C-alpha positions in Angstrom: 56.8 65.1 -51.4 57.2 62.4 -48.7 58.3 59.1 -49.8 57.4 57.6 -46.4 53.7 58.6 -46.5 52.8 55.0 -46.9 54.9 53.7 -44.0 51.8 52.4 -42.3 51.2 50.1 -45.1 54.7 48.7 -45.4 55.4 45.1 -44.3 57.7 44.5 -41.4 60.5 43.3 -43.7 60.5 46.7 -45.5 63.9 48.5 -45.9 64.0 51.4 -43.4 64.7 54.9 -44.5 67.6 55.1 -42.1 69.3 52.0 -43.4 68.9 53.1 -46.9 70.4 56.5 -46.2 73.3 55.1 -44.2 74.1 53.0 -47.2 73.7 55.9 -49.6 75.9 58.1 -47.4 78.7 55.4 -47.4 78.6 55.2 -51.2 78.6 58.9 -51.6 81.6 59.4 -49.2 83.6 56.6 -50.8 82.9 57.4 -54.5 82.4 61.1 -54.7 83.4 63.0 -51.5 86.7 61.3 -50.8 87.8 61.9 -54.4 87.3 65.6 -54.4 90.9 66.4 -53.4 92.7 64.6 -56.2 93.8 65.0 -58.9 94.4 68.8 -59.2 92.4 70.6 -61.7 93.0 69.4 -65.2 94.0 71.2 -68.3 91.3 72.1 -70.9 87.7 72.3 -69.9 88.2 71.6 -66.1 90.6 74.5 -65.3 89.1 76.7 -68.0 85.7 76.6 -66.5 87.2 77.1 -63.0 88.9 80.3 -64.3 85.5 81.5 -65.3 84.3 81.0 -61.7 87.6 82.5 -60.5 87.0 85.7 -62.6 83.5 86.0 -61.1 84.8 85.7 -57.5 87.6 88.1 -58.1 85.8 90.9 -60.0 82.3 90.5 -58.7 81.0 90.6 -62.3 78.4 87.9 -62.2 77.1 88.7 -65.7 80.2 88.1 -68.0 82.6 85.4 -66.9 86.1 85.7 -68.3 88.8 83.2 -69.0 92.3 84.6 -69.0 90.7 88.1 -69.2 88.7 87.2 -72.4 84.8 87.2 -72.3 83.6 83.7 -72.1 79.8 83.8 -72.8 79.1 80.5 -74.6 77.8 78.8 -71.5 75.1 79.6 -69.0 76.5 80.9 -65.7 74.8 78.9 -62.9 77.6 76.2 -62.4 80.2 79.0 -62.4 78.0 80.9 -59.8 78.0 77.9 -57.5 81.8 77.5 -57.7 82.4 81.2 -57.4 80.2 81.4 -54.3 82.3 78.6 -52.8 85.5 80.4 -53.7 84.1 83.6 -52.0 82.8 81.8 -48.8 85.7 79.5 -48.2 88.5 81.6 -49.6 90.0 78.4 -51.1 90.3 77.8 -54.9 91.2 74.2 -55.4 89.9 70.9 -56.8 87.7 70.3 -53.7 85.7 73.6 -53.9 85.6 73.4 -57.7 84.1 69.9 -58.0 81.9 70.0 -54.9 78.7 71.3 -56.7 78.9 68.3 -59.1 79.3 65.9 -56.2 76.4 67.4 -54.3 74.3 67.2 -57.5 74.9 63.5 -57.5 73.7 63.2 -54.0 70.6 65.2 -55.0 70.0 62.8 -57.8 70.2 60.0 -55.4 67.7 61.6 -53.1 65.2 62.3 -55.9 65.6 58.8 -57.4 65.0 57.3 -53.9 62.1 59.6 -53.2 60.3 59.1 -56.5 60.9 55.4 -56.8 59.9 54.6 -53.2 56.6 56.3 -53.8 56.0 54.7 -57.2 57.3 51.1 -56.6 58.1 50.7 -52.9 61.0 50.8 -50.5 63.1 48.2 -52.4 62.9 50.0 -55.7 63.8 53.2 -53.9 66.9 51.6 -52.4 68.0 50.3 -55.8 67.3 53.6 -57.6 69.2 55.6 -55.1 72.3 53.3 -55.1 72.1 52.9 -58.8 72.2 56.6 -59.4 75.4 56.7 -57.3 77.1 53.7 -58.9 76.4 54.1 -62.6 79.7 54.3 -64.6 78.7 57.5 -66.5 77.9 59.4 -63.3 81.3 58.5 -61.9 83.3 59.3 -65.1 81.7 62.6 -65.9 81.9 64.3 -62.5 85.7 64.2 -62.5 85.8 67.6 -64.1 83.6 70.7 -64.0 80.8 70.2 -66.6 77.2 71.1 -65.9 75.5 67.7 -66.7 75.0 66.5 -63.2 73.5 69.7 -62.0 71.3 69.9 -65.1 70.1 66.3 -64.5 69.1 67.2 -61.0 67.0 70.2 -62.0 65.3 68.4 -64.8 64.4 65.3 -62.7 63.2 67.7 -59.9 61.0 69.5 -62.6 59.6 66.2 -63.7 58.8 65.2 -60.2 57.1 68.5 -59.5 54.9 68.0 -62.7 53.7 64.5 -61.8 53.2 65.1 -58.1 51.5 68.5 -58.7 48.6 66.5 -60.3 48.7 63.4 -58.3 48.7 65.2 -54.9 46.4 67.9 -56.2 48.8 70.6 -55.0 49.0 73.1 -57.7 51.8 75.0 -55.8 54.1 72.2 -56.8 54.0 73.7 -60.3 55.9 76.7 -59.1 58.6 74.2 -58.1 58.5 72.8 -61.6 58.8 76.2 -63.4 61.6 77.2 -61.0 63.5 74.1 -61.7 63.2 74.4 -65.5 64.5 78.0 -65.2 67.5 76.9 -63.1 68.1 74.1 -65.6 68.1 76.7 -68.4 70.7 78.7 -66.4 72.7 75.5 -66.2 72.8 74.3 -69.7 70.8 76.6 -72.0 67.8 76.3 -74.2 68.0 72.5 -74.4 66.7 72.3 -70.8 63.2 73.5 -71.5 63.2 71.7 -74.8 63.9 68.3 -73.1 61.4 69.1 -70.3 58.5 70.2 -72.5 59.3 67.6 -75.2 58.4 65.0 -72.6 55.8 66.9 -70.5 53.5 67.9 -73.4 53.1 64.3 -74.8 52.6 63.1 -71.2 49.8 65.6 -70.5 48.0 64.5 -73.7 48.4 60.8 -73.1 47.2 61.1 -69.5 44.3 63.4 -70.3 45.7 65.8 -67.7 45.9 68.6 -70.2 42.3 69.3 -69.3 43.6 70.6 -65.9 45.8 73.1 -67.7 44.7 75.8 -65.3 46.5 74.1 -62.4 49.8 74.3 -64.2 50.0 78.1 -63.5 50.2 79.1 -67.1 50.5 82.7 -66.3 52.3 83.0 -63.0 54.4 80.0 -63.6 56.0 81.4 -66.8 56.4 84.7 -65.0 58.3 83.0 -62.3 60.4 81.2 -65.0 61.3 84.5 -66.6 62.0 86.2 -63.3 64.7 83.5 -62.7 66.0 82.9 -66.2 65.6 86.2 -68.0 67.7 88.7 -66.0 71.1 87.1 -66.7 70.3 86.8 -70.5 69.2 90.4 -70.8 72.1 91.8 -68.8 74.6 89.7 -70.6 73.2 90.9 -73.9 73.5 94.5 -72.8 77.0 94.0 -71.5 78.2 92.2 -74.7 76.5 93.9 -77.6 77.3 93.7 -81.3 80.5 95.3 -82.4 79.9 96.4 -86.0 78.7 93.7 -88.5 80.5 90.3 -88.6 81.5 89.0 -92.0 79.1 86.1 -92.6 78.8 84.0 -89.5 82.5 84.4 -88.7 83.8 87.2 -86.5 86.7 89.5 -87.4 88.8 91.7 -85.1 86.7 94.5 -83.7 83.8 93.5 -85.8 81.8 90.7 -84.0 78.2 89.5 -83.3 77.2 90.1 -79.7 75.7 87.8 -77.1 72.3 87.3 -78.6 73.5 86.0 -81.9 76.5 84.2 -80.5 74.6 82.5 -77.6 71.2 81.8 -79.1 72.1 81.1 -82.8 75.7 80.0 -82.9 75.7 78.0 -79.6 72.2 76.5 -79.9 70.8 76.4 -83.4 74.0 76.1 -85.4 75.4 73.6 -82.9 72.4 71.3 -83.3 73.1 71.2 -87.1 76.9 70.8 -86.5 77.4 74.3 -88.1 78.6 76.1 -85.0 81.8 78.2 -85.4 84.4 77.4 -84.4 84.0 73.7 -85.1 86.0 72.5 -82.1 83.7 69.5 -81.2 82.8 66.1 -82.7 79.9 63.7 -83.1 80.0 60.1 -82.1 79.2 57.5 -84.7 75.6 56.2 -84.5 76.5 52.7 -83.3 78.9 54.1 -80.7 76.4 56.5 -79.5 73.7 53.9 -78.8 76.0 51.2 -77.4 77.8 53.6 -75.0 74.4 54.3 -73.3 74.7 50.8 -72.0 78.2 51.5 -70.8 77.2 54.7 -69.0 74.6 53.0 -66.9 76.6 49.8 -66.3 76.3 47.6 -64.3 72.6 48.3 -64.1 72.2 48.0 -67.9 72.7 44.2 -67.3 69.0 44.2 -66.3 67.8 46.2 -69.4 66.7 43.0 -71.2 64.3 42.2 -68.4 63.0 45.8 -68.5 62.4 45.6 -72.3 60.6 42.2 -72.1 58.5 43.3 -69.2 57.5 46.5 -71.0 56.5 44.4 -74.1 54.4 41.9 -72.2 52.5 44.6 -70.3 52.1 47.0 -73.2 48.3 46.4 -73.4 47.9 47.8 -69.9 49.8 51.0 -70.3 47.2 53.3 -71.7 44.1 52.1 -69.8 45.9 52.4 -66.4 47.3 55.9 -67.0 44.3 58.0 -68.1 42.2 59.8 -65.6 39.0 58.4 -67.1 39.9 54.7 -67.3 36.7 53.4 -65.7 36.9 50.1 -67.6 39.7 48.9 -65.3 37.9 49.2 -61.9 37.5 45.4 -61.5 41.2 45.0 -62.0 42.0 47.5 -59.3 39.6 45.9 -56.9 41.0 42.5 -57.5 44.5 43.6 -56.7 43.7 46.0 -53.8 45.0 43.6 -51.1 46.1 45.8 -48.3 44.5 49.1 -48.8 41.2 50.7 -49.8 40.3 50.8 -53.5 40.7 54.5 -54.0 44.2 54.5 -52.5 45.1 51.5 -54.7 43.8 53.1 -57.8 45.8 56.3 -57.1 48.9 54.3 -56.4 48.7 52.2 -59.6 48.1 55.3 -61.7 51.0 57.0 -60.2 53.3 54.1 -61.0 52.1 53.8 -64.6 52.3 57.5 -65.2 55.8 57.6 -63.7 56.8 54.9 -66.2 55.3 57.0 -69.1 56.9 60.3 -68.1 60.4 58.8 -67.5 60.2 56.9 -70.7 59.0 59.8 -72.8 61.8 62.0 -71.3 64.4 59.3 -72.0 63.3 58.6 -75.6 63.0 62.2 -76.6 66.4 63.2 -75.2 68.2 60.2 -76.8 66.6 60.8 -80.2 67.5 64.5 -80.0 71.2 63.9 -79.4 71.3 61.1 -81.9 70.4 63.7 -84.6 72.4 66.6 -83.1 76.1 67.0 -82.5 77.0 65.2 -79.4 79.6 64.2 -76.8 79.7 61.1 -74.6 78.2 62.9 -71.6 75.4 64.9 -73.3 72.8 62.2 -72.4 73.7 62.3 -68.7 70.2 63.5 -67.8 68.5 60.3 -69.0 70.7 57.9 -67.0 69.0 58.5 -63.6 65.5 57.9 -65.1 66.8 54.7 -66.8 68.2 53.4 -63.5 64.9 54.1 -61.8 63.0 52.1 -64.4 65.5 49.3 -64.0 65.2 49.4 -60.3 61.4 49.0 -60.5 61.6 45.9 -62.6 64.4 44.4 -60.6 62.4 45.0 -57.4 59.2 43.5 -58.8 61.0 40.3 -60.1 62.7 39.8 -56.8 59.4 39.9 -55.0 57.7 37.8 -57.8 55.0 40.4 -58.2 54.3 43.6 -60.1 53.9 46.8 -58.2 50.2 46.6 -58.6 50.0 43.3 -56.8 49.6 41.0 -59.8 52.2 38.2 -60.4 55.4 39.2 -62.1 55.4 38.6 -65.9 58.9 37.3 -65.8 60.8 34.7 -63.8 63.5 35.6 -61.4 65.8 33.6 -63.7 66.1 36.8 -65.8 67.9 38.4 -62.7 70.0 35.3 -62.2 71.1 35.2 -65.8 72.1 38.9 -65.6 74.0 38.3 -62.5 75.8 35.4 -64.2 76.8 37.7 -67.0 78.1 40.2 -64.5 80.1 37.3 -62.9 81.6 36.3 -66.3 82.5 40.0 -67.0 84.1 40.2 -63.6 86.2 37.0 -64.0 87.3 37.9 -67.5 88.2 41.4 -66.4 90.0 40.1 -63.3 92.0 37.6 -65.5 93.0 40.4 -67.9 94.1 42.6 -65.0 96.1 39.6 -63.5 97.8 39.1 -66.8 98.7 42.7 -67.1 100.0 42.7 -63.5 102.1 39.6 -64.2 103.6 40.7 -67.5 104.5 44.1 -66.1 106.0 42.7 -62.9 109.6 43.4 -64.0 108.8 46.9 -65.5 109.9 49.9 -63.4 107.3 52.2 -61.8 106.9 55.3 -63.9 105.9 58.4 -61.8 104.9 60.3 -65.0 102.6 57.9 -66.8 102.3 60.4 -69.7 105.8 59.6 -70.8 104.9 56.0 -71.7 101.5 56.7 -73.3 100.7 56.5 -77.0 99.3 59.5 -78.8 96.7 57.8 -81.1 94.5 60.9 -81.4 91.2 59.0 -81.4 88.5 61.5 -82.5 91.3 64.1 -82.8 90.9 64.4 -79.0 87.6 66.2 -79.4 85.8 63.4 -77.5 86.1 63.5 -73.7 87.3 59.9 -73.5 89.8 60.0 -76.3 92.9 59.7 -74.0 91.7 56.3 -72.8 93.0 54.9 -76.1 96.4 56.1 -75.4 97.1 53.5 -72.8 100.1 51.1 -73.5 101.5 48.1 -71.8 104.4 50.1 -70.3 101.9 52.5 -68.7 100.4 49.7 -66.7 103.5 49.7 -64.4 102.2 52.8 -62.9 98.8 51.3 -62.2 99.7 48.2 -60.2 97.9 49.2 -57.0 94.5 50.2 -58.5 94.7 47.3 -60.9 95.2 44.8 -58.0 92.3 46.4 -56.1 90.0 46.3 -59.1 91.0 42.7 -59.9 90.0 41.6 -56.3 86.8 43.5 -56.5 85.8 42.1 -59.9 86.7 38.5 -59.0 85.0 38.3 -55.7 82.0 40.7 -55.9 80.2 39.4 -59.0 80.7 35.8 -58.1 79.4 36.4 -54.6 76.4 38.3 -55.9 75.6 35.4 -58.3 75.8 32.9 -55.5 73.5 35.0 -53.3 71.0 35.3 -56.2 71.0 31.5 -56.6 70.2 31.1 -52.9 67.3 33.6 -53.1 69.1 36.4 -51.1 67.9 38.9 -53.6 68.5 42.2 -51.8 71.9 41.1 -50.7 72.7 40.1 -54.3 71.6 43.4 -55.8 73.3 45.4 -53.1 76.5 43.5 -53.7 76.6 44.9 -57.2 76.7 48.4 -55.8 79.4 47.5 -53.3 81.5 45.8 -56.1 81.3 48.8 -58.3 82.0 51.3 -55.4 85.3 49.4 -54.7 86.1 49.4 -58.4 85.5 53.1 -58.6 87.9 53.6 -55.7 90.5 51.8 -57.7 89.6 53.7 -60.8 90.0 57.0 -59.1 93.4 56.0 -57.7 94.4 55.1 -61.4 92.9 58.4 -62.5 95.0 60.3 -60.0 98.1 58.6 -61.3 97.5 60.4 -64.7 97.9 63.7 -62.9 101.1 64.7 -64.8 99.4 64.2 -68.1 96.0 65.6 -67.2 97.1 68.6 -65.1 100.0 71.0 -65.3 99.9 72.0 -61.7 103.5 70.8 -61.4 104.6 73.5 -63.8 102.6 76.1 -61.8 104.4 75.0 -58.6 107.8 75.3 -60.3 107.0 78.9 -61.5 105.7 79.9 -58.0 108.8 78.5 -56.3 111.4 79.8 -58.6 109.8 82.9 -60.2 108.5 86.3 -59.1 105.1 88.0 -59.4 106.5 90.3 -62.1 107.4 87.4 -64.5 105.3 86.7 -67.6 103.8 83.3 -68.4 103.3 82.4 -72.1 101.5 79.5 -73.6 102.5 78.5 -77.1 99.1 77.6 -78.6 95.6 77.6 -77.1 95.0 78.7 -73.5 93.3 75.4 -72.7 96.5 73.4 -73.0 97.9 75.1 -70.0 94.7 76.3 -68.3 95.6 74.6 -65.0 98.9 76.7 -64.9 96.9 79.9 -65.4 94.4 78.9 -62.6 97.0 78.0 -60.0 99.3 81.0 -60.7 96.4 83.4 -60.8 97.1 84.9 -57.4 100.9 84.7 -57.7 100.8 86.8 -60.9 98.4 89.2 -59.3 95.5 88.4 -61.6 97.5 89.3 -64.7 96.4 87.1 -67.7 98.9 84.8 -69.4 100.0 85.5 -73.0 99.2 83.2 -75.9 101.2 82.6 -79.0 98.1 82.5 -81.2 96.4 84.7 -83.7 93.7 86.9 -82.2 90.1 86.4 -83.3 90.9 83.2 -85.3 92.7 85.2 -88.0 94.5 82.1 -89.2 91.1 80.4 -89.8 91.5 78.2 -86.7 89.0 78.3 -83.9 89.7 78.4 -80.1 87.4 78.5 -77.1 88.2 82.2 -76.6 87.8 83.1 -80.3 84.6 85.2 -79.9 85.6 87.0 -76.8 89.0 87.9 -78.3 87.3 89.7 -81.2 85.9 92.5 -78.9 88.0 95.7 -79.3 88.5 95.9 -75.5 89.8 92.4 -75.1 93.2 92.4 -73.4 96.2 92.2 -75.8 97.4 88.8 -74.8 98.0 87.3 -78.3 101.5 87.1 -79.8 102.8 86.2 -83.2 106.0 84.1 -83.6 107.9 87.3 -84.5 106.7 89.1 -81.4 107.6 86.1 -79.2 111.1 86.0 -80.7 111.6 89.8 -80.2 110.4 89.8 -76.7 112.1 86.7 -75.5 115.0 87.5 -73.1 114.0 91.1 -72.6 112.5 92.7 -69.5 111.3 90.5 -66.6 111.7 86.7 -66.7 109.5 84.9 -69.1 108.2 81.3 -68.9 107.0 79.4 -72.0 104.8 76.4 -71.9 103.9 74.1 -74.8 102.2 70.8 -75.4 102.9 68.0 -77.8 103.2 69.2 -81.4 103.6 72.8 -80.3 106.9 71.9 -78.6 108.6 71.5 -82.0 107.0 74.8 -83.3 108.3 76.7 -80.3 111.8 75.2 -80.7 111.8 76.3 -84.3 111.0 79.9 -83.3 113.4 80.3 -80.3 116.0 77.5 -80.8 118.9 77.7 -78.4 117.4 80.6 -76.6 115.1 78.2 -74.8 116.3 77.1 -71.4 114.5 73.9 -70.4 113.0 73.8 -66.9 110.8 70.8 -66.7 109.3 68.1 -68.9 105.9 66.9 -67.8 104.4 64.0 -69.9 104.0 65.6 -73.4 104.5 69.2 -72.1 107.5 71.3 -71.7 108.3 74.4 -69.5 111.1 76.7 -70.6 112.4 80.0 -69.3 114.5 82.7 -71.1 117.4 83.0 -68.7 119.2 80.7 -66.2 117.5 80.2 -63.0 119.3 81.3 -59.8 
């Protein structure tokens, strides 16, 4: 698994491994590592998943994670295990330790993309694949909060690399690596991990003819290793979370609920695929948006996709005959193009390149089609973005050197790259002009510390899509974003034009690298802007107020779902001595509404944290101090229930914190 095994064959102008990794390290530190401290954990999925890890670290129960004391068994545990281990080792529970595994997964994807692409297409392609995996828009956006996609992508790409190199290097032990990575991917995201892997691996083995070597894949010991890694948690979780009576239909009722095996395998996998999962607290992107956003998630490298498509079409007749083990009819072709190495080595290299293209293409196509049919979110296709970037890096590298990886002349002119760079320059200039206009028109507007107070609430996708809040931006909100807007404007004005000029002068490596540098600076600006949304995205400010002015004996109550104030629960966890917050919400979805904690709340031994409006009104002002937190439309509901008994403490964006008696 050494990408530098052909170092003796490299020309003197080759890009050194040290230089490549110094560049990767700089990109990683600037884009991912430096942003781990801000903003604080966000409400909803970010702090909720962090609570699951928090419960593991606190209780030592590595089988059944809990959120606010309620069983949370709809997701596999490996991402929570990583975070819980960091909590245990460091003793620190914050944004840095929570998001570090995702950042390290991105660094791992960079390493794999570089390693694989360097071997398949050379040093230049390895450089582009590594920096592309760190600078794609989707990778940046969807590692700002704790979701498993980056970790899943790493394990699946590692498994694919183990599959192809196990055969190419004639090292069957690599297949143990493959089986282990698929098992870890299963523990990261569930059954879709082996579905995606084998959905690409089986057609690949058939097309290459390598299925005849099936004994090398360790079809007995390999699956046993897979089960040894993946099965114990599923079995233990099933035993720890059994059926409680018989559920009514597919819906749980209090004390009468399906256990883990039905809930996890049927409800969370099969029914989710058909958009029949209960509760229905998710959405599906329109078909046109689903396909178009794939271009956005791998931007700016998607600018080169037309060159990839045309290259693939023009070389389609060579795909099959170069990939099969028994393609003897192409020996003359191999000999004609074996310029710097012996024929056997050249044949082996060319087949590895072609098979890499097939394997990555099959994996990408199968995954994209799967989610086009299934329910989906924007980030579900994360695992295909690194393979797409690798394929793009290969074509860009070949066109820059005016040759194909096999030694034959490139099928396209370098003008394809120049034109793509020109498009990037136009996008940069237009974007910079738009940012300048916004800066100019907002010059007289006052700076607003809490940007959430000047945002619209358009409810795109009913906020069930992860990017819904982007559509809430208004002109007034821009006054809080002047610094990041100015930085982004400068980067988008200078970087793309400079890259285009370098391309016109034949400075191809510098031109392509300039794209990564431009996007890295833009990401820095984007993260500064993202941190400015802290009052809207996170409720840590409310947690700080409670810990400053309250006592550990106080009670914290959320009017509505736990997710709306999950960051408060996370940050006050130690302060309240691990006592769960209370929720003004029907237990077990008895009002027909679904919540993320619905299934766990139906177990008879679930903590009694659910209050009705009548119970809230009766308890308010009695006993120890109580704090009430509500968001958006729930604020009006809480005011109707308690009226003048509410004592306002803080307004944070569209959220309100009250208490039941005057503060000292």
